[in-house]
N, C-alpha and C positions, 0 to 999 in steps of 0.2 A: 595454297597455291593453286589456281586453275590452269588445266592444260588442255588444249583442243588441236585437232588435225587442221591446219591452216587451209589447206586446198579445200577439204570439205566446206569450211566457213565461207571462203570466197564464192564457191560455186553457188551455194544456197542462199547467200545474202546480197551477192553483187551480180553475177553474171546473168541470172534470169530476172525476167521483169515480176516482180512481186505485186499482187493486187490485194490488199488487206480489206477484208470485210467484216462487218459488224452483224451480219445475219446470214442465215442460210437463203433467204428470199433472194438475195443478190447474185447468187450462184447461176450459171446457166441452166437452162430447163432439165437437160438431159443429166447433169449431175446431181440436181436437186431431186429428180425422180429416183434417181439410183439410192440417194441417201434416205428417201422416205419410204420407198417400196422393197428395198433390200439393203443389205449391209455393203459397204464400200471397203473391200478388201485389197490390201497390197499396193495400190495405186495412190498411196499417200504417205506422208511422212509424218513423224510425231518428234518433235524438238523438245527435249526434255533435260535440264541440267548438262547443257551443252552436247548431248548425245543425239543422234539421229536414229530412230527407232521406225519399225513399221507396224502397222496395227490395223484393227477392224473398227469402223465407225458406223453408226445408225443415227439418222435424225429422231430426237424426241419431238421437238418444235423448232420454229424458226431461230430461237436463241439458245437452244440446248442440243448437246450432242452426247450419245452413249458411246464410251470406249470399252471395249471387250477386254477382260483380263486374259492375257496371253502369256506363255512363257517368256517371250521378248520384252514385256512391258514391265518395268519395275513397279514395286509397290508404291502407290501415290498416297498423298496425304491431302485432306481438305485444305484448300488454299493455295496449293500447289499451282504455278503457272505453267501451262501447256500449251506449246504452239502446233497448230495442226495446219499442215501444208499438203494441199491437193495440186499436183503438178499435171499440167497439161502440155501440148506440144511447144507453145511459145510463151506461156504465162504460168504462174504459180498462183492460186488462190489460197491465201493466208488468213488464219483465224487465231487470234489470242484468246485463250480460254483459261479459266480457273476451276480446278476440282471443286464441284459444289457438294457432292454427295457420294460416298463410298458405298457401293452395293455389293451383294453377294458374288455377283458374276462381272463386276465391271464398276465403271466410274461415270457419273454424271458431270458432265463438262459444261460450264456457263460461257458462252460467246461474249467477249467484252467489246466495247466501243474500240475501234482501231488508235485511237488517241488516250488509251487508258493510262499511259504513262503521265503522271502528274509533273508539269513543268514548273520549276521554281525560278521565278523571275527575280534576278538580283538587282537591289538597289545601290549597289556600290561598283566602281569600276574594278574589274578583275582581267589583268592581262592574260591573253592567251597567245601561244606561238604555235604555228602550223608548218609542218614539214610535208612537201610532197614525196611519196615514195614512187619513183620513176617507174615507166612501163616494163623495163627489163626485170626490175626486182619484182614486180607484179606477176610477171609471166614465170619468172623462176620459182615464185612462191606457189604458183598454181600447179606447175608440172613436176615439182620435187617434193621430197619428205620434209616438210617443216612443221614446226609446233608453235602455237602462239600460247604464252604463258603469261598469267597474270601474277606478278610478284607483289605481295603486300605484307606489311607489319601489323595488319589489322586482324583482330579475332573478337569475337563476342565477349570473351572472359577479359581481354586486356583493354577494351573499347573505353571505359571511364577513366583510365588512367593515362591513355595516349595523349600526348601534347600535340604530336606530328603525324598524322596519318598518311601513308604512302601507298599509292597504287601505280604500278608500272607494268606496261604491256612490253614483252619481249619476244623475239622471235629466235627459236633455236633449230639448228639443223639436225641431220639423222645422227651426228656425232654428239648430240646434246650439248653443242656450243652455240653461243650467241652468234648470229650470222654478222660477218665482219662488214658487209655492204649495208646492212640494216643499221649496224652501230655507227657508221660513218654518217649515214644520212640524218639520223635522228640528233646528231651533234650540231645541226645547223638548222635553220628555218627560212621559209621564203615569205610567210606572211605574219605580222602582228595584228591583233585586234583584241577585242574585249567580248567577254561572255555575256549574252544577253539574257539566256535561260538555259537550265540544265535539268536532265531528269535521269532516271535510273538507266535509260536506254541511249541516251545521246545528249547533244548540246547544240546551240545556235551561237554563232560568232559573228559579230559585227566589225567590219572595217570602214573607217571615214573616207574611203576612196573606192573606185572601181577596180575590182580585180577580175582579170580574165585568166582564168584556169584552163589549161589544155585539156581537150576533151578525153584524152586518154589517161588522165590520172583519176584513179578510182579510190586509192588508199591514201589517207594522210595520216601524221602522227600529231597528236595535239598535247602540248605541255602547258600546264597552269598551276597556280599556286593560290587557295583561297585561305585569307587569313580571317579568323573569326575571334576576337578577343584572345583568349591566351591559346587557342589552338589553330592548327593550320592543317590544311589537305593538299598534298603534294601529288600531281599525277602527270603521267605520260601515256596516253591511251592511243591505241590504233582504232582508227575510225573509217568507215565508208562515207564518203562525201556524196551526199544522197540529192541535194538540191543547192541551187544558188539563186538568190533572187536580188534585185537592185531596186532601191528607193532613193531618188535623188543621186546624190553623189556616194551614198553608203552602199556597201555590199553585205548581204546576209548569208552566211554559209551554214547550212543545217547538216549535221553530221550524226551518224549512228554509231555508237560503240560497237565493235566486233564482238567484245564480251560485255553484255550489259552487267549492271550490278545486281546481286543477288538481293532479294526483298529484305532479308534481314540485315545485310550491309547498309542498304540505301536508306533503311529507317534510322540507322545511327547516324548516317551522313546529313539526312534532313534535318534531324535533331540538332546537330551542330550549326546548321546553315540558318536556323530560324532567325536570328538576328540580322541577317542580311537580306531577307526576303521581303518583297513587296507585299 
């Protein structure tokens, strides 16, 4: 069961404009100079295993960064995904990185392409149901003590035996109870569409009609069930509605999961979905 402070996640993922970069060359000159000529301390955030940390970075080259070992930095392993965030006054520059090498005094991180998440395009129709979380709920989650929990029956040990995998995001209040307004909201839906593609970090849903979503809707709850031969994946996931585009009379809704699937979990899901992938 994964648990994160919801207000932190909203602030870091939704409220501030994020610019994802695939190279240090795209940073403003003053930031690039700081990273090359001296270590950048404190004024950055490291997002690892749903935790926000602070650390010290120095550029190795345009595609590699050195992260110093410090008391607040947990022990990392080769292949771990680490998000580096450099906040400025009105934007945040974001780098997806992988731990490439463990050094005596730190870690060599490789900067990934911003579209690193592999999107699985489905060749069958999978219905999806979208619920708006209204602005009053959004503000309440931002201003008060709430936790986002990913409840699942999945484990690496029982994965081969499971016929029905379940992944459900729930919001708990400070009394460790599921929020009643959230519970009411997710029992209904405003939009029904079908999944176009899915990745460990999000999904795209298409509707065969034009959808006009109010500008103050940021969070949505998305429910779907994918049936593959003798297995099924049932999910209800909290998402950030990141983009909407129109093609003819179709609407495409691009959403990011507030809790991405961990690599080892997604590897198992991807294996199950193979017969449905184009």
